[in-house]
Every structure is written in C-alpha cells, then in structure tokens.
N, C-alpha and C positions, 0 to 999 in steps of 0.2 A: 665874729659877725653876730649882730643882736638877733633877739628872738623873732622879731617882726620880718627881718629880711630873710632869715632862715625859712620861716613859713611860707614867704612868697616864692623863694626858690623851690621848695617842696611841690607847691601847687603847679608850678610852671613845668616841672620835670613830669609829673604825672599826666599833664595835658598833653605833653609832647609824645610821651609814649602811647597814649590813646590814640592821637591823630595819625601816629605812625602806623599803627596796627589797622587803620582804616584803608590804607593805601593798598591796591591790588598787588598781588605777588609779582608779576612782571616788572612793575615800576619799582619794586624794592631790590630787584635783581641788580647786582653789580656786575663788572666786567669779569670778576674772578669766580662767578657762581655759576653752576650748571642747572639748567632749566629742564626738568623732565615732565614732558607734556603727557596727559592722560590719553591713552590710544583710543581711536574711534571704536565703537561697540561692534563686535563681529557677531552677526546672528547666524549661529551653525544650524545646518540641518540636523534633524533628529538622528540619522543614521551617522553623522560625523560624530556626534557625542557618544553614541554606542561603540564606535570603533575606537575612541579614546579610553573607553574603560575596559580593561582586559577582562574581567570578570563577569561583565554584563552580558547576558545572553541576547543575541540578536533577534529583534522582534520583526525584522523586515521580511516581507514575504519573498520566498524564493522563487524564481522563474521556474514554471512547470515546463518539462520538455515538450517541444512541439514535434508533430509527425506531419507527414504527407502521406494520406493512406489511399491505397488502390485496390479494389476488390480483385481477388484472383479468379479467373474464368473457371467455370464448372464447379464440381463438387469433389471433395477429397475422397470421400466414400459416400455410397447411397444404401440405403436400408439400414442404418446404424446412427447413433447420436451420442450426445454428452461425451465429448472428445477429451483426451489428455495426450499431448505430444511428448515424447521423450528422445533425446539424442543418444545414439548408441556409440560405443566405443569404435567401431569401425567407420564412423561418418554417416551411417545410414540413420533413419528416423522411424520409429514405432509409434503408431497411432493406437492408443487403447480407446476403446468406445464401449457403448452399451447397446445390447439388443436382447430381447426374450428373457428379461430379468437378470441376465448375466453380463460379465465384461469379456469382451473379444479383442482381437488386435488386428492390424494391418501394418505393412512395411513399405519405406520407400527410400529411394536412393537421393531424391531431389526435394523432398518435402512438399510435393504437390500431387504426384501420381503415386497412389498407393495400391498395393496388393493385399487382399484380405488373407489372413493366416488361417490354417486349419486349427480346430479345437477351441476349447473356452479356457480362458485365462482364470477366471474366477467364477464358479458356479453358485447358483442360489442354494440356500439350505431351508432350515427351519426357523421358527420364531422371528427374531428381529432380523434375520437374512433372508427372509422370504423373497426380497428382491434385494440385489446388489448392483451398485452402479458408482458413477462418480469416482473415477480411479485417479490417483495422483501418486508420483513416484519420487523417492530420493536414493541417490546411490550412496552406498555404504563404503567405508574405508576397505573393508575386506574383498571388494569387488562384487558383493551381491547387490541386489536393489530391494528396497521394501515399498510395497504399495500400501497406500491408505485408501479406504473407500467406504462409501455409505452402505449401511444395511438398514432395511426398513421392513414393517410387519404387515404393510399393505401398500396398494398402489395408489391410495388416496393422495390427493395433492398438497395439503398443507397442514400447519400446526394444528393440533386438536383432532384431526381426522386419521393420523397415523403417528407412529413414532419412529424417529431415525437416530440411528447411533453411528459411530465411526469405528471402524475395525481395520486390522492390518494383516498383510501376509507378505511372506519373503521368497526371493527366487534367486538362483544362480544364473540363469540364462534369459529372464524376462519372459518365459513362456510358460513354465511349470512353477506354480506358487503353492506353497504350504501356508495355510491359514494360521495365524498367531493368536487371534482372539479380539476382545473388545479393548478399544483404546480411549474413547470418551463415551461415557455412558450418559445419554441426555437426561435420564430420569433422575440422576443425583448430581450432575455438574452444574445445575442452575441454568440449564438451556431450555427448560420448560418442554422436554421430551423432543426437542428438535435440534440435533446436531447433525447437519447434512452438508453435502457438496464440499469436501475439505480439498485444500490445496497446501502442500507441505513445501517448506523450504529449509534448507540447512544453513544456519547462521554462521558468521566468521568465527565464533568461538567454539563451534561444533554442536551446538544445542539445535534442536528441530522446533520448529513452529508451524503449527497447523492453523490456517486461517479457515473459517468454515461459516456457513449459514446457521444462525442461532435465532431461537425465539425467546431469548432471555429478557426482551423488552415487550414481549407479548405481540410482537410484529416482526416480519423478517428484518434481518440486518446481518452484518459481518463481524463475527467475534474471533478469538484466538485462543490458543492453548500452547503451552511450551513444555518442552522435555528435555532432560539431559542425556537419556538414553534412547530416545525414540520410542519408548514403550509406555512409560508412565508420564502421563500429561497433567498439567495443573492450568485451569482456565485462568487467563489474564483478566484483571479487571476491567470493565467498560467495554464500549462497542467501538470497534474499528472503523466501521463506515455504517451509516444509518441507512435504511430502505433498500439499498442495492442488494445484490445476491449473487452467487456463484464466483467466488474470488479466484483469480489466476496471478501468481506472483512473479516478477522477474527483477534482477538487479541491473540498473542502468547507470553508469557513472557514479557508483557508489550511493545511489538512491534506490529506494524500494518503490516499484511501480506496480500498482495492482489493476488488472482489468477486471471489470465486473458487469453484469446485466441489470438492467432496469426492466422490470417484469409487471410493475404495479401500475393498475389504472388510476389509483389515488395518490399517484406521486407526479402530477403534471409539471412539476420544476425540472424534471429530468424525464422526457419521453423515452417510451420504450426503445430499446437499443443496447449497444455495447460501449462501455466508457472506460477510462482509466484515471486513475488518482496517483498522487506521488507523496512519499514521505520520506524524512531523512532517518527516522529511527524504527520504522515499521510498525508503529503504534498510532501516531498521530497523522491522519491523511488529509490533504487539501481538498478542494472542490473538484468534483468529476468533470472531466473533458471528454467530449465526444468521440468516438471512433467512426460510428455510423448509427443511425437511427432506423429502426425497422420492427415490424411486427413479428412475432414468432421466432425471436432468436434469444439464445441464453447458453449457458455453461461455457464461457470462453476458456481457452488454454493458450498459453503464449510460448512461442519459440524465439530465442534470442540468436539470430542468424550471425549477426557481428555486432560490434559496438554501436553502429548506426541503424541497423535494421532489425525489425521483429516482424514475426508473422503471427497473427491472432486467429486460432481455429475456433470454431463455435458451432453449437447445433442450431439446426433449422428444421422446423415442422411446419409445413404449408399444405394441409390436406386439400385435395386428395392425394397429393404427391408423397412419397415415401420420406421418412426422416432422413436427414443428410448431414454430412459435415461439410461446412464451406469455410473460407479464410479470406483474411484482409492482409496485405503486406504494408508495413508502415516504415518509413525513412525518417530520421530525424532531420529536422530542418534547422540549419545554423542560425 
C-alpha cells in the first residue's frame, strides 16, 4: 500500500470511530449485551434517612402521652396544703402535707378519702428551718424511707426575700423521722439562695435525682441535682424547665413525666394551672401540656395507679376558704 492510500485509510478509520461514538447507547447495544437502566430517583423522607443510619440520633419529635382528665369530687384534705403522696407497702396511701410551718400526714385505703394522723412528721426549727414544707420521699433498699424537704428562714414568698434550702430526714415507719441535715445549700450551689420544692426519684442505676425550684437564672425555673448515696448532691448543669415550678415526677412507659405548676402572671404563653412535660432522659423536656388551668393551684404530686392511670394531687388556696388538697385523675388515651 502506498503512502497516499494509507493516509486515506487512517482518516476513514478515525472518522468511523468518531461517528460511532456519537450514536446513543441503546442503538449500539447488540443482542448479547445487557442494558442497565438508571433507576428513577427516590425522594426519601428525612425520617427514612435517619432510620438507615444506625449511628445517627433520631431528631424526630416523640409523641407526648395523651391523657383524659377528670376532676375528683371534693377535697382530699382541708386545712392543709402542699401535698406529697406516697404508696405504702400494704397498699394504702399516705399523704404528707404542710400546716403551721411543719409537715403532717393523712392516710387512705383508696387514695381519695384520707384520715389525718396524729402528731407532726417534721417540726420547724431555727435558722433556715424556721419553716419546713414541700416533702418528697424515696424508698430505700433497707426498707426505710428518706424524706427531702424545704427549709426556709422566713415566710416571704420569693427569691431575694428569703433563703430556701433542701434538707433530709430518715424514718423506719413513715411517721417518726430523724433529721439528717442539709442536702442542697442554695447559698453555695449556684441557686442564688433559692433551692425549694424538691421532688426526688430513684434512677434505674440506683442514683437519686432531686428536681427542685431554682433561682439560678435569677427567675423561677426547675433545676436538678444528682447523688450516688442520696446524701451528697451535685448540681446538674442547665435548667430542666423554664418558668414552671413545683416539679412532681413519675415514670410512664420508660419515659420521665414531670408535672408542674404555672404561677407567673408574666408567663402568658402558659396560663396559670397544672401542666405536664415528657423526657426520654430526665434532663431535656418537651413543651408543657395542660392538665387543667385555674387560679390559686400549685405544688402537684403524682400517684401512678397503674400503667394507664395517674392521679395528680395539688394544693389549692382560694380565700376565704381554708387551704385544701384536691386531685385530678388522668387515663392514658391510646
């Protein structure tokens, strides 16, 4: 082949390859070739993407438990307030409450009709126990019970007007208590002289956590402190719930449910009344949901009757009537 013919053949070959490359893929497919088509794009929902990633924490909001609430008729007790309800080993219920600067009690077989018991459970003292109130109780492994309560140096109502601290006492029968001393010193704990209205729970790992009203942010809110022995507490960082006060805790379906009161005029988003909030870890709580709205109600305490029923006790003061303890019963709505 001469040089001229070789050149023409080379040009023809290059041109053929170029034209072949311009042909679409399906037209070049032969009978023996397999065509792999691109799948249609699937637009996944955000929650689907989270579920496919094992290590990614779920950011989807968890449905809060819904209750159907009914006011229990009458009062649980009259001429006393600031309740804490404790279920006894024999199936009865003891209601601790406050009167005359001390802590008293009443007993019931059905959780509705209570008979006041003789004597004083915790008496006021001197200094920062001039007034004692706001009891909460945990059952100890040895069969005894420990009460945590508020001590105050005056009856003045708010931070800056008096100092509130948290103390404890221990008992074998729930009637006679021996004071143990100071548990949370609001003057040194970062609570700005106000650690009040405690509610204690035993965690699954045996530690004790106290939720309480704090003035750490220079206004009312709910903070917490934790202890390995129930006596020495370390304040946990941050605020558990802002603006609300008077925490009362219960575990429902492996979730922490806090009942609390709204008492502030300057908090219009949550009118005065009793509310509940939920948490998966006991530290971060969701938005408050209403139990009921009313004036002059405060200090809820919650009794878990069964897996689907709770009863919320609370104090009510509506002068000229005497202070009283009333209650609402809630059933979980499926």
